[in-house]
TIBAGU-241303 format. One record per atom (N, C-alpha, C): x, y, z; residue in three letters. Coordinates in steps of 0.001 Angstrom, whole numbers, plus 524288, in hexadecimal, padded with zeros to 5 digits. Example, Ala and Ser with C-alpha at 12.3 -4.5 7.8 and 13.67 -1.06 7.14 Angstrom:
! TIBAGU-241303
833867E9C681E78ALA
8300C7EE6C81E78ALA
833907F31C81E78ALA
832327F73681BA8SER
835667FBDC81BE4SER
832648001E81EBESER
//
This chain:
! TIBAGU-241303
755E1F29977E80CMET
752A4F28EB7E36BMET
75597F256A7DF9BMET
75304F21737DD9BASN
755ABF1DF17D9FBASN
755EAF204D7D480ASN
75910F1DED7D132GLU
759E8F20047CBEFGLU
754E2F203C7C8C1GLU
7518CF1C4B7C92DTHR
74CAFF1C3E7C633THR
74930F20C07C7C7THR
748CFF21C87CCC6ALA
74585F26167CEA3ALA
747AAF2B507CCD3ALA
74CD2F2C017CCF2LYS
74F1FF30FE7CB5ELYS
74E2BF322A7C59FLYS
74E2AF2E3B7C251THR
74D87F2F3D7BCBFTHR
74818F314B7BB81THR
74470F307D7BEFDARG
73F27F32657BE1EARG
73E55F37E57C041ARG
741FCF39CB7C349VAL
74167F3EF17C5B1VAL
74362F431C7C1F2VAL
7401DF47047C10FGLU
74196F4B587BDA5GLU
74257F50427C0EFGLU
74698F52FA7BFE5VAL
74807F57A17C2D8VAL
74821F5C4C7BF29VAL
7460CF60AB7C0F9LEU
74649F658D7BE04LEU
74A4DF690D7C0A2LEU
74E9EF6A097BDF5VAL
752CAF6D5B7BFFFVAL
751DFF72E57BDFFVAL
7516BF76917C19EILE
7506DF7C067C03DILE
754D6F7F5C7C25FILE
7579BF81F87BEE2ASP
75BD0F85817C07AASP
75CFEF89157BBE8ASP
75DA1F8E1B7BD06ASP
75ED3F91C17B8CBASP
76496F91A77B74BASP
767C3F8F077BA5DASP
76D4BF8E607B924ASP
76DDBF89517B605ASP
76ECCF89DA7B0FAALA
76EECF85527AD7AALA
77305F81497AF0FALA
77786F830A7B0CEILE
77BABF7F627B251ILE
779F7F7C267B709ILE
777CDF7EB47BAFFMET
775FEF7BE67BFA5MET
77187F782B7BE50MET
76DF3F79F97BAF4ARG
76989F76BA7B958ARG
76B77F71D77B686ARG
76F1FF72787B2F9GLU
77147F6E047B017GLU
7742EF6A477B3B7GLU
7773BF6C657B75FLEU
77A10F69107BB0FLEU
7764BF65C97BE54LEU
77234F684A7C050MET
76E5EF65797C378MET
76B88F61617C027MET
76A18F62D57BB63ALA
7676EF5F287B7EBALA
76AF3F5A817B6ACALA
76FDFF5B847B58BASP
7738AF57477B462ASP
77418F539A7B90BASP
77489F55D17BDB8TRP
7751DF52B07C276TRP
7704AF4F447C355TRP
76BB5F51997C2C2LEU
766DBF4EAD7C394LEU
7661CF4A6B7BF74LEU
76755F4BA67BA8AGLU
766EAF47BC7B663GLU
76AA7F43347B75DGLU
76F64F446B7B91EALA
77330F40527BA4FALA
77152F3CE17BED3ALA
76E25F3F1D7C246ALA
76BFBF3C2E7C6AFALA
7671DF39177C51FALA
76567F39A07C039GLY
76111F36837BE4BGLY
75BD1F39377BDFEGLY
75BB0F3E4C7BEE8TYR
756C2F41267BEADTYR
755CDF434B7B934TYR
750D8F43F47B7DFARG
74F74F46BD7B315ARG
74F43F4C837B486ARG
75199F4FCF7B14FVAL
75224F55577B2AEVAL
75006F58D07AE5DVAL
74CF3F5CB47AFF7ARG
74B63F60FB7AC82ARG
74DB8F65EA7AED5ARG
74EA5F69C97AB7DGLN
7512CF6E907AD46GLN
74E0CF735B7ABBAGLN
74E8FF77617AEFAALA
74C3AF7C737ADD1ALA
74FF9F80A77AFBEALA
750A3F84AC7AC8AGLY
75438F88E17ADE3GLY
75194F8DC87AFDFGLY
74C62F8DCC7AFFBASP
7498EF92607B1EDASP
7442AF90B97B3D2ASP
7418BF944D7B674CYS
73C6BF93177B8C8CYS
7385CF918A7B4B3CYS
73836F94567B05DGLY
73457F93297AC54GLY
734F0F8DAC7AA34GLY
739BDF8C387A910THR
73ACBF86F77A716THR
7399CF82E37AB42THR
73B0EF84067B018ALA
73A10F80627B464ALA
73437F7F6E7B512ALA
73122F83927B500LEU
72B79F82F97B591LEU
72920F7FE67B10ALEU
72AF8F80FB7AC52ALA
72908F7E247A7C2ALA
72A57F78557A82CALA
72F19F77187A9D0GLU
730AEF71A27AA78GLU
72D88F6F027AEC5GLU
72CA5F71D37B30BPHE
729A1F6FA77B760PHE
72401F6E927B5BDPHE
721B9F722E7B2BDLYS
71C57F71747B0E9LYS
71BF2F6D037ACF9LYS
71FFEF6C727A9BDARG
7200EF68417A5D8ARG
72003F62F87A889ARG
72346F62677AC77GLN
72373F5D937AF83GLN
72638F5EBD7B4A1GLN
72368F5E357B8E5ALA
725AFF5F427BE0BALA
729DFF5B2D7BF47ALA
72E8BF5CF37C0BAPRO
732BAF594C7C210PRO
731FAF570C7C789PRO
734CDF52E07C8A6ALA
734AAF509A7CDE5ALA
73790F541A7D1BEALA
73BAEF56A47CFEALEU
73ED0F5A287D32FLEU
73FA8F5F4D7D06ALEU
//
């Protein structure tokens, strides 16, 4: 995947472990992805309903 394509891909990271969630988000952002985060099911569902991520 080229850099231009990656910048358009949005990922929703869901994990109740804040440290792991932040690490994954940091890694994905450094790789050029747009990242949203959720720490629980309720937040994840709300984020998904607001805008479905690519991944």
